[in-house]
N, C-alpha and C positions, 0 to 999 in steps of 0.2 A: 475124768471122774469128778463129780461135784463135791463140794465140801461136806454135804450131808451124807452122800453115798459112803464115804469112808466110815463114818460112825455107824451107819446102818449095817454095813458088812461086818464090822467088828462086833456089833451087838449080837448078830446072829450066831457068833461063835463064842459068846460069853455067857456067864450065869451069875445070878445073885448080886453080891456086892460089886463084883467086877463090872457087871452091866450098869449098876447104879453109878459107879465111878465114871464110866464111859458117858452116861447121860449127862452127868454134871459137867464133863469136859465139853460136850456138845453145846450146852447152854452158855458156855463162856467163849466158844469158838468164834473168831471174827468171820463175818460174811455168811453166817448161818442164821436164818431168821424164820425158816419154815420147817416144822418138825413133825408134820403128820406122818411121813413115811417112817421115821424112827419110832414114833409112838405105836405104830402098827406092828412092829417086829414082835413075834411071840415071846421072846425072852424078856423084852421090855414090858410087855403086858403082864408077865408073871411077877414083876416087881410089886404090883398092887396086891398080891396075895400074901406078902410078907410084911408084917408090921414094921420091921426095921427099914425096909427099902420103899415102903409105900409113900412116905413123904417125898421122895425123889420122883416117883411116878406122878404124884399129884402136881409137883412143881413143873414137870415136863408138860403135863396136860394144860396148865395155865399158860405156858409159853406157846403152846400150840394153838389154843383157842381163846385164851382169856386176856385180861388186862392187869395193870398194876393194882387197881382197886380190888380185883379178885384175890390177888396175892395178899394185899393188906388185910382183907377180911379174914383170911386164914393164916395169917403170919405166924401165930404161936405154934401151929402144927406143921409148919413147913421149914425147910432148911433156910438159913440166912442167905440173902443174896450177896454176891460179891459186887464190887463197884461196877465191873463190866456187865454182869447180869442185870443189875438195876438199870443201867443205861439202856441195855437192849430191851428190857421189858417195857420201859417207858416209850421207847421208839415204836415198839409193836402196839402199844396202847394208842399212840397217835395214829397209826395205820388204821386201827379199828374205828376210831372216831372219824377219820377222813373218809372212810368207806361209806359213811352215812350222811356226811355233811361236807360241802365244798368250802365252807367258811368256818374256821375254828377261832374262837376268841381266846385271847390270852387268859382271861379270867377262868374260862371253862377248862382250859388245858392245865393251868396252875392247880386247879382244884383236883382234877382227875389224876394228875401226876404227883401231887403232893409237893409242889415246888413253889416257894415264896418269892424267889428272886427272878426277875424278868430275864436278866442276862443268862442265867442258868437254863431257863426254859428255852430261850432262843438257841442255846448251844445244843440242846437235845433235838430240837427241830432241824437244825443244820446237820446234825449227825445222821438223822433219818434221811435227809436229802442226799447227803454224801454216800450213804449206804444203798442208794437207789431204791429206797422203800417208797418214796413218793416224790413227786415234782410239785413244788409249791413256792409261793412268794411271801416273804414276811412283810407285812404292812405295819410298821412301827407306829405310824401316825394314828391309824385306826385300831391298833392293838389287836390284830387278828392275823391269821394265816389263810391265804387264799390257795386252795388246793387245785392243781391242774390234773394230776393223775396219781394213782396209788396202786400198789400191788394188792393181790388178793391173798387172804389168809386161809388156812385150812378151815373146813366146815365140819361140824359134828354130824355124824350119821343121822342123829335124831332131828337135825335141822333141815335135812334135805327136802323132806316133804313140804315144809313151810316155804322153802325157797322155790320149789316147783310150783306151788300154789301162787306165789307172788309173780313168778315169771309168766304163768298162764294168764293171770289177770292183766298183766302188762301187755301181753300179746293180744288179748281180746280187746283191750282199750285201744291199742295201736291200730288194730284192724278196723275198728269202728271209725277212728279218725281218718284213716286212709279212704274208707268208703265214703265218708262225708265229703272229703276233698275231691274225690272222683266225681261225686254227684254235682258239686259246685262247678267243677271244670266242664262237665258235660252240659250243665245248664247254661254256662257262659258261652259255650260253643253254639248251642241251640239258639241263644239270644242273638248272637252275631249273625247266624244264618237268617233268622227272621228279620233282623234289621236290614241286612243286605237285600233280602227279597222285597221288603217294603220300599227301600230306596230305588230298586230296579223298577218296581211297579209304578212308583211315583214319576220316575223319569219317563217311563213309557206313556203315562197319561199326559205329561207335559209335552212330549214330542207329538203325540196324537192331536192335542189341542192346538199346538202351533201349526200343524199341517192343515187342520180343519179351518183355522182362521185364515191362513194363507190362501187356501182354495176358495174360501168364501169371498175374499177380497178380489181375487182374479176373476171370479165368475159373476160378480155383482154387476147389474146393469147400470148402477149409479157410479161405477168407478170411471174415472177420466180415461179417454182414449187418446192415444198419441199417434198421429200420422206424421211420419218424419222421413223425408227422402234425402238421403245423404248427398246424391249427385246434384240435385237442384240447389241445395244449400251451398255447395261449393261454387257453383256457377254464379250464384247471387253475390257471394263474397268477392269473386273476381271482378265482377262488373263494378261493384262499389269501390274497389281499389283503384280502377281506372279513372 
């Protein structure tokens, strides 16, 4: 059973303040960073209908989809974050930013996480790496984080159509690139074939020309004639030796 499954099962058998308390525990639980399944539980959804428990529901929604800046904008109407929850929300914020950019500057992260101290920022990034939320390298010289990989966060139902549209456009663009590459490859193959044929034709012309020249020389009446008797030449050489 995953860490979130425990809270999901317990939430299904709770009501009201007990559910709100369970949600708050889940937000502080180590190893739990994805909350979409818990947010979808009917008894958790009912928290939004009660003015007393709605702030907890809204806080869970931010942990599911949002960032630290979302919390900060509504801070006065939301429960105060515990140190553990603050650290977790900052790590989730880094995940959101890393999903859209593979290079995150210290300055941008410090602004979005509301952190002034560089060492504190690096501790948060290291925490996210340790919790397997992302794979990244800290480049202190360039004051940036180079992201290699990052987990996916939950997506709002209202954002699914936009995601499908983006994926469709990406697919269409990729298909056009593949078609262009195939065309270039086929053109290259055709060029090779044509070049090979031209080389073959040229070689045939050369051989034919050589044969014609050779034939012309042999058949020419002006060509020198050589009458050479081997036996007579040998006899002549023997007499000369005596």
